[in-house]
C-alpha positions as CSV (number, residue, x, y, z in Angstrom):
1,Q,9.1,11.7,12.8
2,V,7.7,8.5,10.8
3,Q,9.3,7.6,7.7
4,L,7.9,5.2,5.0
5,V,10.3,3.4,2.5
6,E,8.7,1.5,-0.4
7,S,10.0,-0.9,-3.0
8,G,9.0,-3.3,-5.3
9,G,7.4,-1.3,-8.2
10,G,8.5,-1.8,-11.8
11,L,7.3,-2.7,-15.2
12,V,5.4,-6.2,-15.8
13,Q,3.1,-7.7,-18.4
14,A,-0.5,-8.1,-18.0
15,G,-1.3,-11.2,-16.0
16,G,1.9,-10.9,-14.1
17,S,2.8,-10.4,-10.6
18,L,4.5,-7.8,-8.2
19,R,5.1,-7.6,-4.8
20,L,5.3,-4.1,-3.0
21,S,6.9,-3.4,0.2
22,C,6.8,-0.6,2.7
23,A,8.9,-0.1,6.0
24,A,7.9,2.2,8.6
25,S,10.2,3.7,10.9
26,G,10.1,6.2,13.9
27,S,7.6,6.4,16.8
28,I,4.5,4.6,15.8
29,S,1.4,4.0,17.9
30,A,0.4,0.1,18.5
31,I,-2.7,1.1,17.2
32,N,-2.4,1.9,13.5
33,F,-3.4,1.3,9.8
34,M,-1.0,0.6,7.1
35,G,-2.1,0.4,3.4
36,W,-1.5,1.3,-0.2
37,F,-3.1,3.9,-2.3
38,R,-2.6,4.7,-6.0
39,Q,-3.0,7.4,-8.4
40,A,-3.1,6.7,-11.8
41,P,-2.6,9.8,-14.7
42,E,-5.4,12.2,-14.6
43,K,-7.3,10.3,-11.7
44,Q,-7.5,10.9,-8.0
45,R,-5.7,9.1,-5.5
46,E,-7.6,5.9,-4.3
47,L,-7.4,3.5,-1.5
48,V,-6.1,-0.1,-2.9
49,A,-6.1,-2.0,0.6
50,R,-5.5,-1.3,4.1
51,I,-4.6,-3.6,7.2
52,S,-4.9,-2.6,10.8
53,S,-2.6,-3.4,13.7
54,S,-5.1,-6.2,14.5
55,D,-5.3,-7.4,11.1
56,Y,-8.6,-6.0,9.9
57,I,-8.3,-5.8,6.2
58,N,-10.3,-3.6,3.5
59,Y,-9.8,-4.0,-0.3
60,A,-11.0,-1.9,-3.0
61,D,-13.6,-3.8,-5.1
62,S,-11.4,-3.6,-8.1
63,V,-8.6,-5.5,-6.5
64,K,-10.4,-8.0,-4.6
65,G,-9.4,-11.6,-5.7
66,R,-6.2,-10.3,-7.1
67,F,-4.3,-8.3,-4.4
68,T,-3.3,-9.5,-0.8
69,I,-2.2,-7.1,1.8
70,S,-0.3,-8.3,4.7
71,R,1.9,-6.9,7.6
72,D,4.7,-7.9,9.9
73,N,4.1,-5.8,13.1
74,A,7.6,-6.5,14.4
75,K,9.0,-5.1,11.5
76,N,6.4,-2.4,10.9
77,T,6.2,-3.5,7.3
78,V,3.3,-3.8,5.0
79,Y,3.3,-5.8,1.7
80,L,1.0,-5.8,-1.3
81,Q,1.0,-9.0,-3.3
82,M,-0.3,-8.1,-6.7
83,N,-1.4,-11.0,-9.1
84,S,-3.2,-11.0,-12.2
85,L,-2.1,-7.4,-13.1
86,K,-4.1,-5.6,-15.6
87,P,-3.1,-2.5,-17.7
88,E,-5.7,-0.4,-15.6
89,D,-3.6,-1.0,-12.2
90,T,-0.9,1.1,-13.8
91,A,-0.3,3.8,-11.4
92,V,2.0,5.3,-8.6
93,Y,1.5,3.3,-5.4
94,Y,1.7,5.2,-2.3
95,C,2.4,3.6,1.2
96,N,0.1,5.1,3.9
97,L,0.4,4.8,7.6
98,V,-2.4,6.1,9.8
99,D,-1.0,6.6,13.2
100,V,-4.0,6.3,16.1
101,R,-3.6,8.3,19.1
102,P,-5.8,10.0,21.6
103,G,-7.4,13.1,19.8
104,N,-4.7,13.3,17.2
105,T,-4.7,10.7,14.5
106,I,-1.7,11.5,12.1
107,N,-1.5,10.3,8.4
108,Y,2.2,9.6,6.9
109,W,2.8,9.0,3.1
110,G,5.7,7.2,1.1
111,K,7.1,9.1,-1.9
112,G,5.3,6.4,-4.0
113,T,6.6,3.6,-6.4
114,L,5.6,3.3,-10.0
115,V,3.9,0.3,-11.3
116,T,3.4,0.0,-15.0
117,V,1.5,-3.1,-16.7
118,S,1.9,-3.4,-20.3
119,S,-0.8,-5.1,-22.3
């Protein structure tokens, strides 16, 4: 069973920065995607950024140029550097692992970490 442990959330003023980390443990396929979703109050969960085990990266349009996703494959850890934060970035951020196996791709989720951006 895979476990995801998130850290780095908190309170920051608009224009500031935060760095989120998520460490995965357990039996993880060499082919996988790790990333971050977020859910703001009264909104659906949305993809923020995703990075594959081969470093293919996808960002939501709303965070391009401000957020940077990276990973350390040896540590099975994904990072999200968030710069120029805006109040609309306020949300619970969830770490996500997509474990790709033949005929059985599995989704794992962290418990979430709260990011609050004050104006």
